N, C-alpha and C positions, 0 to 999 in steps of 0.2 A: 504494500500500500504506500502510495506516494505521500510524503509529508508536505504540507502547505508552507509556502513562503510568501512574503509580502508581494512578490512579483507575479506569481501565478494563481493566487486564490483571492476571491473578493473579500473585502473586510466586512465583518459583521458588526463591529462596534460602531456606536454613534458618536459623532463629534460632540464636544461640550456645547458648542453654539446651537446645534440642533436640539439638544435637550433643554437648553435655556429657553429657546423660542417656544417649544412645546409647553414648558412650565408656565410661561407668561400667558399663552393662549388659554390654557386650562384655568388659570386664575381669573382671567377676564370672564370666562363662562360662568364661574362660580359667583361673580358679582351681579350677573343678570338675574332678574326676577325669575323664579322657577315657574314651570307650567302650573297652572292653577287647577287644583282639584276641589276647590270650594265653590263650584258654580251653584247658583240658586235660581229659582224661578220667581218672577215677580208675584206679588199676592194676587189671588183671584177671587177671594171672598172676604167676609168680615174677619178682622184681626183685632183681638183685645190688646190694647196698648197701655194699660195701667190707668193711673189717675192724674188728672190735670195738676194736682198739687205737687207732683213729683218732677215737673218739667219747668224750669225757670225761663224767664224771658231771655232771648238771644242765646239759646242753647239747642243742641240736637242730641239725640241718643238713638242707638239701635234698639229695636224692640226685641227682647230676648226670644230666641227660637223662631223668629220670623224674618223674612227678607224685606223689612220695613224700617225706614228711618223716620223718626218723629221729631219735628222741630217746632219751636215757638219763637215768634218775634213780636214786635209791637202790635202787629195786626191780628195776632192770634196763633192758633195751632195749624200746622200743615204736615202732611205725610208724603213720603216718596218711596219708590222702590229702592231697595238696597242692592239690586242686581245691576252691575255695571252694564252700560249699553254697548260695550265693545264685545265682551265674550261671556257675560253673565256671571262673573265672579262677584263675591260678596264684598261690598265696599265697607270701609271702616271710617268712623268719625275720628279726625285728627285735629290738632291745633297747630297753626303756623302764625307766628307773630301776634298771638292773642286772638286770632280769628279761627273759628271752627270751619273745617273743610271735610270733604269726603274723598278718601284715597282708595284706589283699587290696587291691592298688593300684587295682583297677577301680572299686569302689564304697565302699571304706573299712571293710569288715567287719574286726573284730579278734577273734582267738581267743587263748585262754591257751595255755600250753605243753602242755596235754593235749588241745587241740583244742576246748575248750568256748567257746561264743560269749560274748565280752565286750561287743561292740558290733555291731549289725546294719548293713546290712539282712539279713545271713545269719540264719536262724532255727534252723538245725540245727547240731550239732557236727560236726567232721570225723570221718570213718569211720576206725577203727583196724583194723589187719591183723596177722595172725600173723607173728611174727618167729622165724626159726630161726638158730642159731649153730652152725657146724661146729666140729670139734675144732681146726682151725687158726685159728679166729676169724672165718672168712668169714661174712658176714651175708647172709641171703636173706629178703626180705619176700614173703610169700605174698599177693599182691594179690587172689586169688580166695577168701581165707579171712578174712572179717570176724570181729573179736573185740570184746569190751567195751572201753571206754576205760580200765578198770582193769587189763587184762591186761598183764603184763610178762614178758619172757624173762630169767631170771636170767643173770648174767655171772660166770664164775668168776675 
């Protein structure tokens, strides 16, 4: 059996430069948002959203266990889908510079407090839904009843 020498056999080792390039590329991939496995469907029926006493003016919160964001501003209560309009991933309420926003961790879309797109890849705003408040302050979001983004339910 013939013994290999540098002149007649291909080299199987990788050069240091090749390994470093592969390492940098791999690190860059780790910095990208991972593929989302937390996709949700927008609400399609009534959703219990707690009591009006639990939501302060100029705040938002996710409704636990539901794909709904509930907000309150000077005009009253409003509700939006928590499903990002890009790929249906669940958005999170975040704060930037003292202002609440909605962030999609899957692909980086950012929405303002009223569901308007601030940064894509999402191209459409979040859908708003009718909000009802009972005499005892119980909130129900009517997921099957879309409304305009300007619609608010007054709070006494």
